[in-house]
C-alpha positions as CSV (number, residue, x, y, z in Angstrom):
1,M,-0.1,0.0,0.2
2,K,1.1,3.6,-0.9
3,S,2.6,5.3,2.2
4,I,3.4,9.2,1.8
5,T,4.5,12.0,4.4
6,V,2.0,14.7,5.3
7,I,4.1,17.1,3.5
8,S,3.5,15.0,0.6
9,L,0.0,14.7,1.4
10,I,-0.7,18.3,0.8
11,L,1.2,18.6,-2.1
12,V,-1.1,15.6,-3.7
13,L,-4.0,17.5,-2.6
14,A,-3.1,20.7,-4.2
15,A,-2.2,19.1,-7.2
16,G,-5.2,16.6,-7.5
17,C,-7.3,18.7,-9.9
18,S,-6.6,21.1,-12.5
19,D,-7.8,24.6,-12.7
20,T,-10.5,23.7,-15.3
21,E,-11.9,20.7,-13.0
22,Q,-11.7,22.8,-9.6
23,S,-13.8,25.6,-11.5
24,A,-16.5,23.6,-13.7
25,A,-19.5,22.3,-12.4
26,I,-20.2,18.5,-12.2
27,S,-22.7,18.3,-14.9
28,N,-24.8,15.5,-16.1
29,E,-22.2,14.9,-19.1
30,H,-19.6,13.2,-16.5
31,W,-22.3,10.6,-15.4
32,V,-22.9,7.6,-17.5
33,S,-26.3,5.9,-17.4
34,S,-26.8,2.0,-17.3
35,G,-26.6,2.3,-21.1
36,G,-23.0,3.3,-20.8
37,L,-21.9,0.7,-18.6
38,A,-18.8,-1.3,-19.1
39,E,-19.6,-5.2,-20.6
40,A,-18.6,-6.3,-17.3
41,V,-21.6,-4.8,-15.4
42,T,-24.4,-5.3,-17.7
43,T,-23.8,-9.0,-17.9
44,Q,-24.1,-9.4,-14.3
45,P,-27.2,-10.2,-12.7
46,V,-29.2,-7.3,-11.1
47,L,-30.2,-7.2,-7.4
48,A,-32.6,-4.3,-6.5
49,F,-34.9,-3.9,-3.7
50,E,-36.8,-1.6,-1.0
51,V,-37.1,-1.7,2.5
52,Q,-39.0,0.6,4.6
53,E,-38.1,0.8,8.6
54,G,-40.3,3.5,10.0
55,R,-39.7,6.8,8.7
56,N,-36.5,5.5,6.7
57,L,-37.1,4.6,3.2
58,N,-34.0,2.1,1.9
59,A,-33.4,1.1,-1.9
60,F,-30.8,-1.3,-2.5
61,Y,-29.0,-1.9,-5.9
62,R,-26.0,-4.4,-6.6
63,Q,-24.6,-5.2,-10.3
64,G,-21.3,-6.5,-10.5
65,P,-19.0,-3.4,-9.1
66,V,-21.8,-1.3,-8.6
67,A,-23.2,-2.0,-5.1
68,A,-25.0,1.0,-3.2
69,H,-27.7,1.6,-0.6
70,L,-29.6,5.0,-0.7
71,S,-31.4,5.8,2.3
72,L,-33.9,8.6,2.8
73,T,-35.1,9.6,6.3
74,E,-38.4,11.5,6.8
75,G,-39.4,14.1,9.4
76,L,-38.4,17.3,10.8
77,A,-34.7,16.5,10.1
78,P,-34.6,14.7,6.9
79,R,-31.3,12.8,5.7
80,L,-30.1,11.5,2.6
81,I,-27.3,8.6,2.8
82,A,-25.8,6.7,-0.1
83,A,-23.6,4.3,1.2
84,F,-21.2,2.0,-0.9
85,P,-19.7,-1.5,0.5
86,A,-16.5,-0.3,-1.8
87,G,-14.3,1.0,0.6
88,N,-16.9,1.4,3.3
89,S,-17.7,4.8,2.0
90,G,-20.6,6.9,1.2
91,V,-21.9,10.3,1.0
92,G,-24.5,12.1,3.0
93,I,-26.8,15.1,3.3
94,W,-28.5,16.4,6.6
95,F,-31.3,18.7,6.1
96,D,-33.5,21.1,8.0
97,S,-37.1,21.9,7.6
98,T,-39.5,23.8,9.3
99,T,-42.6,21.1,8.5
100,D,-42.5,17.3,8.3
101,I,-41.2,15.9,5.5
102,D,-42.4,12.8,3.6
103,W,-40.3,11.1,0.8
104,D,-41.5,9.2,-2.1
105,W,-39.4,7.0,-4.7
106,Q,-40.2,8.2,-8.3
107,R,-38.1,5.5,-10.2
108,P,-36.1,2.7,-9.2
109,L,-32.3,2.7,-8.8
110,S,-30.3,2.5,-11.9
111,P,-26.4,2.1,-12.4
112,L,-23.7,4.7,-12.9
113,S,-20.4,4.5,-14.4
114,A,-17.5,7.3,-14.9
115,E,-14.0,8.1,-15.6
116,R,-12.4,11.0,-14.1
117,A,-9.0,12.2,-13.7
118,G,-7.7,8.5,-14.4
119,Q,-10.1,7.2,-11.5
120,R,-13.3,4.6,-12.2
121,Y,-16.2,5.5,-10.6
122,Y,-19.2,3.4,-10.1
123,G,-22.4,4.4,-8.4
124,I,-26.4,5.0,-8.4
125,Q,-28.9,7.2,-9.8
126,G,-32.0,7.6,-8.1
127,Q,-35.3,9.9,-8.6
128,A,-37.1,11.0,-5.2
129,E,-39.9,13.5,-4.4
130,A,-40.2,15.3,-0.7
131,V,-43.7,16.1,0.2
132,G,-44.3,18.9,3.0
133,G,-42.1,21.9,2.1
134,S,-38.5,23.2,1.4
135,L,-35.1,21.7,2.4
136,R,-32.2,23.5,3.8
137,I,-28.8,21.7,3.5
138,T,-26.9,22.0,6.8
139,K,-24.2,19.5,6.2
140,V,-22.7,17.5,3.4
141,L,-20.2,15.0,3.9
142,L,-18.4,12.6,1.2
143,G,-15.6,10.0,2.3
144,S,-15.8,7.0,4.8
145,I,-19.0,5.6,6.4
146,R,-17.4,5.6,9.5
147,V,-17.1,9.2,9.4
148,L,-20.8,9.6,8.3
149,R,-21.7,7.6,11.2
150,N,-19.8,9.4,14.0
151,Y,-21.0,12.6,12.8
152,H,-24.9,11.4,12.8
153,Q,-24.3,10.2,16.3
154,Q,-22.0,12.5,17.8
155,S,-21.9,15.6,15.5
156,E,-18.1,15.0,15.5
157,I,-16.1,15.1,12.1
158,P,-12.3,15.6,11.6
159,E,-11.5,18.9,10.0
160,I,-9.2,17.3,7.5
161,V,-11.8,15.6,5.6
162,D,-14.8,18.2,6.2
163,N,-13.7,19.6,2.6
164,A,-16.2,18.7,-0.1
165,E,-16.2,21.2,-2.9
166,V,-19.6,22.4,-4.1
167,Y,-20.5,23.4,-7.6
168,P,-23.9,25.0,-8.1
169,G,-25.4,25.2,-11.4
170,D,-28.6,25.4,-13.3
171,N,-31.3,24.1,-10.8
172,Q,-28.7,21.5,-9.8
173,I,-25.8,21.4,-7.4
174,S,-22.7,19.1,-7.1
175,W,-20.2,18.2,-4.6
176,K,-16.9,16.3,-5.1
177,R,-14.0,15.4,-2.9
178,Q,-10.8,13.6,-3.2
179,R,-9.5,11.0,-0.5
180,L,-7.0,12.3,1.7
181,D,-4.2,10.6,-0.4
182,G,-5.7,11.3,-3.7
183,Q,-6.3,7.5,-4.6
184,A,-10.0,7.6,-4.9
185,G,-12.9,10.1,-5.1
186,Y,-16.3,10.7,-4.1
187,L,-19.2,12.5,-6.1
188,L,-22.8,13.7,-5.3
189,N,-25.0,15.7,-7.7
190,L,-28.8,16.5,-7.0
191,K,-30.8,18.0,-10.1
192,I,-33.8,19.6,-9.3
193,T,-37.0,18.3,-11.5
194,E,-39.7,20.4,-9.6
195,G,-39.0,23.2,-7.2
196,S,-35.9,25.6,-7.6
197,L,-32.5,26.1,-5.8
198,Q,-31.7,29.2,-3.7
199,Q,-28.7,30.2,-1.5
200,D,-29.2,32.2,1.7
201,Q,-27.1,35.2,1.2
202,S,-26.6,35.5,4.8
203,S,-25.8,32.0,6.1
204,G,-24.4,30.8,2.8
205,E,-26.5,27.6,3.0
206,W,-28.3,26.3,0.0
207,I,-31.8,25.7,0.1
208,L,-34.0,23.3,-2.1
209,N,-37.4,24.8,-2.2
210,A,-40.8,23.2,-3.1
211,S,-42.8,24.2,-6.0
212,D,-46.2,26.0,-5.7
213,R,-47.8,22.4,-5.4
214,G,-45.7,21.8,-2.2
215,K,-43.3,19.4,-3.8
216,L,-40.0,19.0,-4.4
217,A,-38.5,16.4,-6.8
218,F,-34.8,15.8,-7.8
219,S,-32.5,13.1,-9.2
220,I,-29.9,11.8,-6.9
221,Q,-26.6,10.8,-8.4
222,A,-23.8,9.2,-6.1
223,M,-20.7,7.4,-7.1
224,T,-17.4,6.4,-5.6
225,S,-13.9,5.1,-6.8
226,E,-13.0,3.0,-4.1
227,T,-12.2,-0.7,-5.1
228,A,-15.3,-2.6,-5.7
229,L,-16.0,-5.9,-4.0
230,T,-16.8,-9.1,-5.8
231,P,-20.4,-10.4,-5.3
232,L,-20.3,-13.9,-3.9
233,D,-22.3,-16.2,-5.9
234,N,-23.9,-19.5,-5.1
235,I,-24.5,-18.6,-1.5
236,L,-27.2,-21.3,-0.8
237,R,-27.1,-25.1,-1.1
238,A,-28.5,-26.5,-4.4
239,E,-31.2,-28.3,-2.8
240,V,-32.5,-24.9,-0.5
241,T,-35.2,-23.8,-2.7
242,E,-38.0,-22.2,-1.0
243,V,-36.7,-19.2,0.8
244,D,-37.7,-15.9,2.3
245,N,-37.0,-13.6,-0.7
246,T,-36.4,-10.6,1.5
247,H,-34.1,-12.3,3.8
248,L,-32.3,-13.6,0.8
249,Q,-32.0,-10.4,-0.8
250,A,-30.5,-8.7,2.2
251,L,-28.0,-11.6,2.7
252,R,-26.8,-11.2,-1.1
253,F,-26.5,-7.5,-0.9
254,L,-24.3,-8.1,2.3
255,S,-21.9,-11.0,0.7
256,Y,-18.9,-11.0,-1.1
257,E,-16.1,-13.0,-2.2
258,E,-13.6,-10.5,0.1
259,K,-15.7,-10.8,3.1
260,L,-19.7,-10.8,4.4
261,L,-20.7,-7.0,5.5
262,A,-22.1,-6.9,8.9
263,G,-25.2,-4.5,7.9
264,S,-26.1,-1.4,5.7
265,W,-25.7,1.5,6.1
266,R,-23.8,1.8,9.2
267,F,-21.3,-1.2,9.2
268,L,-20.6,-2.0,5.6
269,T,-17.4,-3.9,6.1
270,Y,-15.9,-7.0,8.0
271,F,-16.6,-7.7,11.5
272,G,-15.5,-10.9,13.2
273,R,-18.4,-11.3,15.5
274,D,-21.0,-10.9,13.1
275,T,-19.5,-13.0,10.3
276,L,-19.0,-16.1,12.6
277,L,-22.4,-16.0,14.5
278,S,-24.3,-15.2,11.2
279,L,-22.2,-18.4,9.7
280,R,-22.9,-20.5,12.7
281,L,-26.9,-20.0,12.2
282,L,-27.0,-20.1,8.5
283,M,-24.7,-23.1,8.0
284,P,-27.7,-25.4,7.4
285,V,-28.6,-23.6,3.9
286,L,-25.3,-21.9,3.0
287,S,-23.1,-23.8,0.4
288,D,-19.7,-25.2,1.2
289,D,-18.1,-22.5,-0.8
290,A,-19.8,-19.9,0.9
291,I,-19.0,-21.2,4.4
292,E,-15.5,-21.5,3.5
293,S,-15.2,-18.1,1.5
294,A,-16.4,-16.5,4.8
295,L,-14.1,-18.4,7.2
296,G,-11.4,-17.7,5.2
297,S,-11.9,-14.0,5.4
298,V,-12.0,-14.7,9.4
299,F,-8.6,-16.4,8.9
300,E,-7.0,-13.7,6.8
301,R,-7.4,-11.0,9.3
302,M,-6.5,-12.9,12.3
303,S,-3.2,-11.8,14.2
304,P,-0.1,-13.9,14.4
305,K,-1.2,-14.8,18.1
306,G,-4.3,-16.4,17.0
307,R,-6.7,-13.6,18.0
308,V,-9.7,-12.8,15.8
309,A,-10.3,-9.4,14.2
310,H,-13.3,-7.7,15.5
311,E,-13.7,-4.8,13.0
312,E,-11.6,-3.6,10.2
313,D,-10.7,0.3,9.4
314,I,-10.4,0.3,5.5
315,G,-10.2,3.0,3.0
316,E,-10.0,6.8,4.0
317,F,-10.9,5.6,7.7
318,A,-7.6,3.8,7.5
319,L,-5.9,6.8,6.3
320,L,-7.1,8.8,9.2
321,R,-5.8,6.3,11.8
322,S,-2.5,5.9,10.1
323,L,-2.1,9.8,10.1
324,Q,-3.2,10.0,13.8
325,Q,-0.7,7.2,14.8
326,S,2.3,7.9,12.6
327,Q,1.8,10.8,10.5
328,K,1.9,8.9,7.4
329,A,-1.2,8.4,5.1
330,D,-1.2,4.7,4.6
331,D,-4.6,3.1,3.5
332,S,-3.6,-0.3,4.7
333,P,-6.3,-1.9,6.8
334,Q,-6.1,-1.7,10.4
335,Y,-7.5,-4.5,12.5
336,D,-9.1,-4.4,16.2
337,Y,-8.1,-7.0,18.4
338,E,-9.8,-5.9,21.6
339,M,-13.2,-7.6,21.7
340,L,-13.0,-11.0,24.0
341,D,-16.0,-13.0,22.4
342,D,-14.7,-13.2,18.8
343,D,-11.5,-15.3,20.1
344,L,-13.7,-17.9,21.7
345,M,-16.3,-18.4,18.9
346,L,-14.1,-19.4,15.9
347,L,-13.3,-23.0,17.2
348,P,-16.7,-24.1,17.8
349,I,-18.1,-22.6,14.6
350,V,-14.9,-24.1,12.7
351,A,-15.7,-27.5,14.3
352,E,-19.6,-27.2,13.5
353,Y,-18.4,-27.2,9.5
354,L,-15.4,-29.4,9.6
355,L,-16.9,-32.3,11.7
356,D,-19.9,-32.3,10.2
357,E,-20.6,-35.7,8.4
358,R,-21.8,-33.5,5.3
359,T,-17.9,-32.3,4.9
360,G,-16.0,-35.3,3.4
361,Q,-12.5,-36.0,4.7
362,Q,-10.9,-35.0,1.7
363,R,-12.8,-31.2,1.7
364,R,-11.6,-31.0,5.5
365,E,-7.9,-31.5,4.8
366,A,-8.0,-29.1,1.4
367,F,-9.5,-26.7,3.6
368,I,-7.5,-26.9,6.7
369,A,-4.4,-26.7,4.2
370,R,-5.3,-23.6,2.7
371,R,-2.8,-20.8,3.2
372,R,-3.2,-17.1,4.0
373,T,-1.5,-14.3,1.9
374,D,1.3,-14.5,4.5
375,G,1.8,-18.3,3.9
376,K,0.5,-19.5,7.3
377,S,-1.9,-22.4,6.9
378,Y,-5.5,-22.4,8.4
379,A,-4.1,-25.3,10.5
380,E,-1.4,-23.2,11.9
381,I,-3.7,-20.3,12.6
382,L,-6.1,-22.7,14.5
383,G,-3.3,-24.1,16.3
384,A,-2.3,-20.3,17.3
385,N,-5.8,-19.7,18.4
386,I,-5.9,-22.7,20.8
387,D,-2.7,-21.4,22.1
388,Y,-4.4,-18.2,23.1
389,L,-7.4,-19.9,24.2
390,L,-5.4,-21.7,26.7
391,S,-3.4,-18.8,27.8
392,V,-6.8,-17.0,28.8
393,T,-8.1,-20.4,30.4
394,R,-5.5,-22.1,32.2
395,P,-5.1,-19.4,34.9
396,F,-8.5,-20.1,36.4
397,Y,-8.1,-23.7,36.0
398,Q,-4.9,-23.7,38.0
399,Q,-6.2,-21.3,40.6
400,P,-10.1,-20.5,40.2
401,S,-10.2,-16.9,41.4
402,L,-12.2,-14.0,40.1
403,S,-9.2,-12.2,38.4
404,N,-8.3,-15.2,36.4
405,L,-11.7,-15.1,34.5
406,I,-11.6,-13.3,31.1
407,G,-12.2,-9.6,31.8
408,L,-12.2,-6.6,30.0
409,A,-8.7,-4.8,30.0
410,E,-8.7,-2.0,32.1
411,G,-10.5,1.5,31.1
412,H,-12.8,-0.3,28.6
413,Y,-16.6,-0.7,28.6
414,D,-16.9,-3.3,26.0
415,G,-15.8,-6.8,25.1
416,N,-18.7,-8.5,23.9
417,W,-21.5,-8.0,21.3
418,R,-23.1,-5.7,24.0
419,D,-20.5,-3.1,22.5
420,S,-22.5,0.0,23.6
421,E,-21.1,1.9,26.7
422,E,-24.2,0.9,28.8
423,G,-24.2,-2.9,27.4
424,L,-22.7,-4.3,30.4
425,D,-23.1,-1.4,33.0
426,G,-19.6,-0.9,33.3
427,A,-18.8,-4.7,34.6
428,R,-15.6,-6.5,33.9
429,Y,-16.5,-10.2,33.4
430,P,-19.4,-10.8,30.8
431,Y,-21.6,-13.7,31.4
432,D,-21.5,-15.1,27.7
433,V,-17.6,-15.0,27.6
434,N,-17.0,-17.1,30.5
435,A,-19.9,-19.1,31.2
436,A,-20.6,-20.2,28.0
437,L,-18.0,-19.4,25.2
438,A,-14.8,-20.4,26.7
439,P,-16.0,-23.8,27.7
440,A,-17.4,-24.3,24.2
441,A,-14.2,-23.0,22.9
442,L,-12.6,-25.4,24.8
443,R,-14.5,-28.6,23.9
444,A,-14.4,-27.8,20.4
445,A,-10.5,-27.7,20.5
446,L,-10.6,-30.9,22.0
447,K,-12.8,-32.7,19.2
448,L,-10.7,-31.0,16.5
449,H,-7.6,-32.4,18.0
450,Q,-9.3,-35.6,18.6
451,S,-10.3,-35.9,14.8
452,G,-6.7,-35.6,13.7
453,L,-7.1,-32.3,11.8
454,L,-4.6,-30.3,14.0
455,N,-1.9,-32.7,14.6
456,G,1.2,-31.0,15.2
457,H,-0.5,-27.7,15.7
458,G,-1.2,-25.9,19.1
459,E,2.0,-25.7,21.2
460,S,0.4,-25.1,24.3
461,I,-1.5,-28.5,24.7
462,Q,0.4,-30.8,26.9
463,N,-2.0,-33.7,26.1
464,L,-5.6,-34.1,25.5
465,A,-6.5,-35.1,28.9
466,E,-5.5,-31.7,30.2
467,L,-7.5,-30.0,27.4
468,E,-10.6,-32.1,28.6
469,D,-9.7,-31.2,32.4
470,I,-9.8,-27.5,31.5
471,A,-13.2,-27.9,29.8
472,R,-14.8,-29.5,32.4
473,H,-13.3,-27.0,35.2
474,W,-14.8,-24.0,33.4
475,Q,-18.0,-25.7,32.6
476,Q,-18.7,-26.7,36.4
477,K,-16.9,-23.9,38.1
478,V,-17.8,-20.7,36.3
479,P,-21.5,-20.4,35.8
480,P,-22.4,-20.4,39.7
481,L,-20.3,-17.3,39.8
482,F,-23.3,-15.4,38.0
483,F,-26.0,-17.1,39.7
484,V,-28.5,-14.8,41.5
485,K,-31.1,-15.7,43.7
486,M,-33.6,-12.9,45.3
487,E,-36.1,-13.4,48.1
488,P,-39.8,-13.7,46.5
489,E,-41.1,-10.9,48.5
490,Q,-38.3,-8.6,47.4
491,A,-38.6,-9.7,43.8
492,R,-42.3,-9.1,43.9
493,K,-41.9,-5.5,45.2
494,A,-39.3,-4.9,42.7
495,V,-41.3,-6.1,40.0
496,L,-44.4,-3.7,40.9
497,Q,-42.0,-0.8,41.1
498,Y,-40.3,-1.4,37.7
499,S,-43.8,-2.1,36.2
500,K,-45.1,1.5,37.5
501,K,-42.1,2.9,36.4
502,I,-42.3,2.1,32.7
503,G,-46.3,1.9,32.5
504,L,-46.8,-1.3,32.3
505,P,-49.9,-3.7,34.2
506,A,-48.5,-5.2,37.4
507,A,-50.5,-8.0,39.1
508,V,-48.4,-10.5,40.4
509,T,-48.0,-13.0,43.4
510,E,-45.0,-14.7,44.6
511,E,-46.1,-17.8,42.6
512,D,-45.6,-16.0,39.5
513,I,-41.9,-14.9,40.3
514,S,-38.8,-17.2,39.8
515,P,-36.0,-14.8,41.0
516,E,-33.3,-16.9,39.7
517,F,-31.3,-16.2,36.9
518,A,-27.6,-15.5,35.7
519,A,-26.2,-12.2,36.0
520,L,-25.2,-10.2,32.6
521,A,-21.6,-9.7,34.2
522,L,-19.8,-9.4,37.1
523,N,-17.9,-6.0,38.5
524,A,-14.2,-6.0,39.3
525,D,-14.9,-7.1,42.8
526,G,-17.2,-9.9,42.0
527,A,-20.5,-8.4,42.5
528,P,-23.3,-9.5,39.8
529,V,-25.0,-7.0,37.6
530,P,-28.8,-8.4,38.4
531,V,-29.9,-7.9,34.9
532,I,-32.2,-10.7,33.2
533,H,-30.6,-11.2,29.7
534,S,-30.8,-13.3,26.6
535,D,-27.1,-14.1,26.5
536,T,-28.2,-17.8,28.1
537,G,-29.1,-18.1,24.3
538,F,-25.2,-19.2,24.0
539,D,-25.7,-22.0,26.2
540,L,-28.3,-23.5,24.6
541,L,-26.5,-23.0,21.0
542,F,-22.9,-24.1,22.2
543,S,-23.3,-26.2,25.4
544,E,-25.2,-28.9,27.1
545,P,-26.9,-27.6,30.2
546,D,-28.1,-29.9,33.0
547,A,-32.0,-30.5,33.3
548,H,-32.2,-27.8,36.1
549,R,-30.0,-25.3,34.6
550,L,-32.3,-25.5,31.2
551,Q,-35.3,-25.2,33.0
552,Q,-34.1,-22.0,34.7
553,I,-32.7,-20.6,31.3
554,L,-36.3,-21.3,29.6
555,R,-38.3,-19.8,32.2
556,N,-36.3,-16.4,32.2
557,L,-36.3,-16.1,28.3
558,S,-40.1,-17.3,28.1
559,A,-41.4,-15.4,31.1
560,D,-43.8,-12.3,30.3
561,F,-42.1,-9.0,30.8
562,P,-41.2,-7.6,33.4
563,L,-40.7,-10.9,34.7
564,G,-38.7,-12.1,32.1
565,L,-38.1,-11.4,28.4
566,Y,-40.8,-12.2,26.5
567,T,-43.2,-9.5,24.8
568,S,-45.7,-10.1,21.8
569,V,-43.1,-7.8,19.9
570,G,-40.2,-10.3,20.3
571,M,-37.9,-11.6,23.0
572,L,-35.8,-8.7,24.9
573,V,-32.4,-8.5,25.2
574,A,-32.3,-7.5,28.8
575,N,-34.4,-6.6,31.6
576,P,-33.1,-4.7,34.6
577,V,-36.1,-5.4,36.9
578,Y,-34.2,-6.4,39.9
579,A,-31.4,-3.8,39.1
580,S,-30.8,-0.4,40.8
581,V,-32.6,2.6,39.5
582,D,-29.7,4.1,37.9
583,T,-29.1,0.6,36.0
584,Q,-32.5,0.7,34.9
585,E,-32.0,4.1,33.2
586,R,-29.1,2.5,31.4
587,F,-31.4,-0.3,30.1
588,G,-34.2,1.4,28.7
589,S,-36.2,0.8,25.5
590,G,-34.0,3.5,24.1
591,N,-30.8,2.1,24.8
592,Y,-29.1,0.0,21.9
593,H,-28.5,-2.8,24.6
594,G,-31.7,-2.3,26.7
595,T,-35.0,-3.7,26.8
596,V,-35.2,-3.9,23.1
597,V,-35.2,-6.8,20.4
598,W,-32.4,-7.9,18.6
599,S,-33.6,-10.3,15.6
600,W,-30.5,-12.6,15.6
601,Q,-30.9,-13.1,19.4
602,Q,-34.1,-14.6,19.0
603,A,-32.9,-16.7,16.3
604,M,-30.0,-18.0,18.3
605,V,-32.3,-19.1,21.2
606,L,-34.7,-21.1,18.6
607,S,-31.8,-22.6,17.0
608,G,-30.3,-23.6,20.5
609,I,-33.7,-25.0,21.5
610,E,-33.5,-27.1,18.4
611,R,-30.3,-28.4,19.5
612,Q,-31.4,-29.3,22.9
613,L,-34.2,-31.1,21.7
614,R,-31.7,-33.6,19.6
615,R,-30.2,-34.6,22.9
616,T,-31.5,-37.8,24.2
617,D,-30.4,-37.5,28.1
618,L,-33.1,-34.9,29.0
619,P,-36.1,-36.1,30.8
620,E,-39.5,-35.6,29.0
621,S,-40.5,-32.8,31.6
622,V,-37.9,-30.7,30.3
623,R,-38.2,-31.6,26.7
624,A,-41.8,-30.3,27.0
625,Q,-40.8,-26.9,28.6
626,L,-38.3,-26.6,25.6
627,R,-41.1,-27.2,22.6
628,Q,-43.2,-24.9,24.7
629,A,-40.7,-22.2,24.9
630,Q,-40.0,-22.6,21.3
631,D,-43.7,-22.5,20.3
632,K,-43.9,-19.1,22.3
633,L,-41.1,-17.8,20.5
634,W,-42.0,-18.5,17.0
635,Q,-45.5,-17.0,17.8
636,T,-43.8,-13.4,18.1
637,V,-41.3,-13.9,15.6
638,S,-43.9,-14.6,13.2
639,A,-45.8,-11.4,14.4
640,T,-42.9,-9.0,13.7
641,E,-42.4,-9.7,10.1
642,D,-42.6,-5.8,9.3
643,L,-39.2,-5.2,10.4
644,K,-37.4,-8.8,10.1
645,T,-34.1,-7.7,8.6
646,S,-33.9,-5.1,10.7
647,E,-31.0,-4.9,13.3
648,L,-33.2,-4.4,16.4
649,W,-36.3,-2.6,17.3
650,S,-38.1,-1.0,20.4
651,W,-41.7,-1.1,21.5
652,S,-44.4,1.0,23.1
653,F,-47.2,0.0,25.3
654,A,-50.8,1.7,24.8
655,D,-54.2,0.2,25.2
656,G,-53.0,-3.2,26.6
657,H,-50.8,-4.2,23.7
658,F,-47.2,-3.8,23.2
659,Q,-46.4,-2.4,19.5
660,M,-43.2,-2.6,17.7
661,K,-41.1,0.8,17.1
662,P,-38.3,1.1,14.6
663,F,-35.2,1.8,16.8
664,G,-33.4,4.9,16.5
665,Q,-36.5,7.2,15.4
666,S,-37.7,8.3,18.6
667,R,-36.4,11.0,20.7
668,G,-33.9,9.8,23.2
669,D,-32.9,6.8,21.4
670,I,-29.1,6.3,21.6
671,T,-28.4,5.5,17.7
672,E,-30.4,4.0,15.1
673,S,-30.8,0.4,14.0
674,N,-29.7,-0.8,10.3
675,P,-32.5,-1.9,7.9
676,I,-30.6,-4.8,6.8
677,Q,-28.5,-6.8,9.1
678,L,-26.2,-9.8,8.4
679,W,-27.3,-11.8,11.5
680,S,-30.8,-10.8,11.0
681,T,-30.9,-13.0,7.6
682,V,-30.3,-16.1,9.5
683,Y,-34.2,-17.3,9.4
684,L,-33.3,-18.3,6.2
685,A,-31.9,-21.6,8.0
686,V,-33.7,-20.9,11.5
687,R,-37.2,-22.0,10.5
688,P,-40.3,-23.3,12.4
């Protein structure tokens, strides 16, 4: 990758465009419609679909090197985002309006291709109509989606990238910007077809005025010259024919040979956790090529010490990181290895694929012998992952003290999928990492070694007996540390108080209450965070809990909220009914990991229940309880089809009923939801 000093960078930026280019508007002659696309694009199949999520209208388009998501947000603060998987890049316009704005599509998206200054641009063209009044442009950003995301959430933007050049024209306005190193660029053009363009002379802001009919219509052209990804074909097994088309379209848009993308528009890049969990849940319907491509993207990004990359900084965001760290503009990808759970998911999921009877021995051996670009084989990197696993689990085996659990680094607030600032309530030791994933990883390492696939790899393994002992020790000794039990009367009062606080009916007796549950996490002093949670789904998916523990898990998952996690609009991921008032504030229905519904968590529980039902060692009473929980959860999943591809959603309660609410569209919501999310497509495999 190219690396230049800051002084050189300034020269590149100054010389990036000619005087003619800098003074000329970006008119339509610079943009080529689908009829002018290269043969490589037009011969590829088209993927085009729309998803409405509350007040967000979303259109998706993919054909060959063209892939884009156009999002329009309605209301008093309208917004336009065009996001591209290429380089995790995009363009965004934030508007202000004195009236409520409603959007409508006037025509489907179509592909664009153009050549400018030696760079090949790909993008989309759309036509939208705004009803309700005029739009004042308050901010325009072109560059990394990470920058757009941070600006939208925190109103923060590095000054060095807040420099899009604007070109007003005849009832149209265009913006362009070169990447910090000049190696890519971004273009955006709005051409008004009904209404007019005006500049506020006092503020300098541009206004898109509605016509006398109160309507504003314009075409949108958005492009990037970041390196395009390669669509992943033949995602599903040949025998899988009857599928939900909405989920399949979302999965296809997020699937590429280089990697699977976590979600759009906010996470259009690789995330280790999202890739692995989605892979595990989708595995029954995915083709072998798709599974191995996704696993290969994980292996390629792993550290020499066997740690799984959680996230990658690419494109211009990698440049920003490089400038911050070394004062050099280097766009080489940078990887984050700070999360705890990604490292522990790899082995169980690899074992699930390689040891499945459908994966023949020849294919197993060929896969494990593959090599990364640095020459290391997958077997070597798996061995390194086992070495890392033993380095974090052996201390607790040798001395079972709190400090020897797997904990967040000092000063960090996140380490598992609950990676918002409030997600673990400031605690140190997450339940899922220690009680479910670590034992599962140890058991998977044992199975892989017993299979002979990893012979000679994994230097830290003294013998298989030790590995089995460590796994058993973690399975037996760790879960009790998270056990919480409350006195029934104390619990009843807590339920009544919390119900009144959040506006839910509260008529409970001591018989209704089962105040035994696993804490969400442990604080540094060992004190539990008394929040009922859905992370026991990891036990169902990866472990074999005994009958008593299974009953406890199922009671909390399927008991009606606020006694448990169940509502008619989905299974909540957290319930702070027994927690302090301060903790309850951090786990509300407007918090990213609060009393909200995450689609994939429901799927994980359902897949886990199905797995438990395949066991032969459970009494019939427990099997009946599993089936009851399964039926109840499928009822709510079936009732929430409207947001089925969404990342998460919230709720309101009125007239005795729960109602779904798109997350991020209410005052007080911490952030927003993606309309399509990789791990929300897993219902292609998780079915009634």
